[in-house]
C-alpha positions in Angstrom: 6.6 -10.8 9.0 3.7 -9.1 6.9 4.2 -7.7 3.4 1.4 -5.0 3.5 1.3 -4.1 -0.2 1.9 -6.3 -3.1 0.5 -6.7 -6.2 0.7 -10.7 -6.8 -1.9 -10.5 -9.1 0.2 -9.0 -11.8 0.5 -10.8 -15.0 4.6 -11.0 -14.1 3.5 -14.1 -11.8 1.3 -15.8 -13.7 4.0 -18.5 -14.9 5.3 -18.9 -11.0 2.7 -17.3 -8.6 1.9 -20.3 -6.6 5.8 -21.0 -5.9 6.0 -17.2 -4.8 2.9 -17.7 -2.3 4.7 -20.6 -1.6 7.8 -18.8 -0.7 5.9 -16.4 1.2 4.1 -18.6 3.3 7.5 -20.1 5.1 8.6 -17.1 6.1 5.6 -14.3 6.5 2.4 -14.4 8.7 0.4 -12.7 5.9 0.1 -11.2 2.5 -1.9 -8.1 1.5 -2.4 -7.7 -2.2 -3.4 -4.1 -3.3 -6.1 -3.8 -6.1 -5.2 -1.2 -8.7 -7.5 -1.5 -11.7 -11.6 -3.1 -11.9 -9.6 -6.4 -13.4 -7.2 -6.1 -10.4 -9.7 -6.3 -7.7 -11.3 -9.0 -9.0 -7.9 -11.2 -9.4 -7.4 -9.7 -5.5 -10.6 -11.0 -4.4 -9.9 -14.2 -6.2 -6.6 -14.9 -4.3 -8.4 -13.7 -1.0 -10.8 -16.8 -1.6 -8.1 -18.9 -2.3 -5.7 -18.4 0.1 -8.2 -17.4 3.2 -6.2 -16.2 6.4 -2.8 -15.5 4.3 -3.8 -13.3 1.7 -5.8 -10.2 2.5 -6.8 -7.6 -0.1 -7.5 -4.1 -0.6 -9.6 -2.8 -3.2 -8.9 0.5 -5.4 -8.1 1.8 -8.4 -4.6 3.5 -9.1 -4.4 7.2 -10.0 -2.5 6.9 -13.1 -5.1 4.4 -14.3 -7.9 6.8 -12.8 -6.7 9.7 -15.0 -6.7 7.8 -18.1 -9.7 5.0 -17.4 -13.3 5.5 -19.0 -15.3 6.5 -16.4 -17.9 3.8 -16.6 -14.9 1.4 -15.8 -14.2 3.8 -12.5 -18.0 3.6 -11.8 -18.2 -0.4 -12.3 -14.9 -0.5 -10.1 -16.6 1.4 -7.1 -19.9 -0.6 -7.6 -18.0 -3.8 -7.4 -16.1 -2.6 -4.3 -19.2 -1.8 -2.5 -20.4 -5.3 -3.3 -17.3 -6.9 -1.9 -16.5 -4.6 0.9 -16.8 -7.2 3.6 -13.7 -9.0 1.9 -11.3 -6.0 1.9 -9.0 -4.7 4.8 -8.9 -1.3 3.1 -9.7 0.7 0.3 -7.1 1.4 -1.8 -4.3 1.9 -3.7 -5.8 5.4 -4.4 -4.3 8.6 -4.3 -2.5 11.2 -6.4 0.3 11.0 -8.7 1.5 13.9 -10.5 4.6 12.5 -11.5 3.4 10.6 -14.1 0.4 12.8 -14.8 0.7 16.5 -15.5 -2.3 17.3 -17.6 -4.5 19.5 -15.1 -7.5 18.0 -16.0 -6.4 14.7 -15.6 -5.1 15.6 -12.1 -8.5 16.8 -11.2 -10.3 13.7 -12.3 -7.6 12.0 -9.7 -8.6 14.1 -7.0 -12.4 13.4 -8.1 -11.6 9.7 -7.6 -9.8 9.9 -4.6 -12.3 11.9 -2.8 -14.7 8.8 -3.6 -12.3 6.4 -2.2 -12.4 8.6 1.1 -15.9 8.8 1.3 -16.0 4.6 0.9 -13.2 4.5 3.3 -15.6 6.6 5.7 -18.6 4.8 5.2 -17.3 1.7 6.4 -15.1 2.6 8.6 -11.9 1.2 6.6 -8.2 2.2 6.4 -7.3 3.9 3.4 -3.8 3.1 1.3 -2.3 6.3 -0.6 -0.1 6.6 -3.5 1.1 9.8 -3.6 3.9 10.7 -5.9 5.1 14.5 -6.3 1.7 15.2 -4.4 2.0 13.8 -1.3 1.2 17.2 0.4 -2.2 17.8 -1.4 -2.8 14.2 -0.3 -2.6 14.9 3.0 -4.6 17.9 2.7 -7.3 16.0 1.0 -7.2 13.1 3.7 -7.3 15.5 6.6 -10.2 17.7 5.1 -12.3 14.5 4.1 -11.3 11.4 6.4 -13.2 10.7 9.6 -11.0 9.2 12.0 -10.0 6.2 10.0 -6.5 4.8 9.6 -4.5 6.1 6.8 -1.3 4.4 4.9 0.8 6.3 2.8 2.3 3.4 0.4 5.7 3.3 -0.5 6.4 6.9 1.1 9.1 8.9 -0.9 7.8 12.5 -0.3 9.7 15.1 1.7 10.8 15.3 5.1 8.4 18.3 6.4 5.4 16.5 4.9 6.6 13.0 6.6 6.6 15.0 9.9 3.1 16.5 9.3 2.1 12.8 8.4 3.3 11.6 11.7 1.5 14.3 13.6 -1.4 13.1 12.3 -0.6 9.3 13.7 -0.9 8.1 10.3 1.3 5.0 8.8 4.2 5.3 6.5 4.7 2.1 4.5 8.3 1.2 3.4 9.4 -0.8 0.6 12.2 -2.7 -0.5 13.2 0.5 -1.9 15.0 1.4 1.5 17.6 -1.5 0.7 19.5 0.8 -1.8 17.9 4.4 -2.0 19.8 6.8 0.6 16.8 9.1 0.6 14.6 6.3 1.4 16.8 5.1 4.4 16.9 9.2 5.5 13.1 9.0 5.9 13.1 5.6 7.9 15.8 7.4 10.3 12.9 10.0 10.6 9.9 7.7 11.1 9.1 6.8 14.5 8.7 2.5 14.1 5.4 2.3 15.8 4.6 4.4 12.6 5.9 2.1 9.9 4.7 -0.8 8.1 6.6 -3.0 6.1 6.1 -3.8 2.1 7.8 -4.9 -1.3 5.3 -3.3 -4.0 6.2 -6.3 -5.8 7.0 -6.7 -8.7 8.6 -3.7 -8.3 11.7 -2.2 -6.6 13.5 -5.7 -6.0 16.5 -5.6 -3.4 18.0 -7.9 -5.4 19.6 -6.8 -9.0 18.3 -8.5 -12.1 15.8 -10.7 -9.8 11.9 -9.8 -9.9 10.6 -8.6 -6.3 8.3 -11.0 -4.6 6.6 -10.6 -1.0 9.1 -12.8 0.9 11.6 -10.0 0.1 9.9 -7.9 2.7 12.7 -9.7 5.3 14.9 -7.3 3.5 12.8 -4.4 4.3 12.6 -5.5 7.8 16.5 -5.9 8.2 17.2 -2.8 6.4 15.0 -1.0 9.3 17.0 -2.8 11.8 20.1 -1.6 10.8 18.8 2.1 10.5 17.1 1.8 13.8 20.0 0.4 15.6 17.2 -2.1 17.1 16.9 -5.7 17.4 15.1 -7.9 14.5 12.9 -9.6 16.9 11.8 -5.8 18.1 11.3 -4.4 14.5 9.5 -7.3 13.4 7.3 -7.5 16.5 6.5 -4.0 16.3 5.7 -3.6 12.3 3.7 -6.8 12.3 1.5 -5.7 15.8 1.1 -2.0 13.6 0.1 -4.2 10.4 -2.7 -6.4 12.3 -3.9 -3.4 14.2 -4.4 -0.8 10.9 -5.7 -3.6 8.7 -7.6 -5.6 11.6 -6.0 -9.1 10.9 -6.7 -11.6 13.1 
């Protein structure tokens, strides 16, 4: 099993990060930590160096942060991403979040930053990890317009079924998190997504499948088990296919 999207660099793990990673090592074959800020990218690179062959990293800038951060900070993030691109398995997370950001100017800023990340993805032929909320169709339109045949992952997808089908038509990947353990709508999305387009994640420390307990990468097992239930497949088959998908898209050895 592989957790293809988590944030164990976040401060929520400062007191027990090593324990969280140790628990993950007992059940998972890899963790992909996603950079969401300039500092987050730096912390991600540190984790990648410390846990070579188990923790991999994507380098990006979350769209909500992109709409608010000083542009000098964003430019510095771009500079450091380019300098460390050989340590990244993808660019992102990046994308559009129109749920939390309603200001038109701030949304346009998100689009500008997203376009820059698509350019980086094209330049280095790396997959792009998309965060899209209340802007899934717009993100898809932009990636179709500007991306040059690189793999695309819609992380923690929660958009409508029509857009989901368009994403699948493009042979892009849908990453489902532990939210499918309790959200009926997300369960419906899983039912409508071919398993060969599915990746598994936790988006830790958010959306824990266990009430009152902080999420962590090892809980990606709950995502896999719920897919098994919804697809009426065996655990062995779902695990094998989703892990194969992850290894392919992120070029994991």
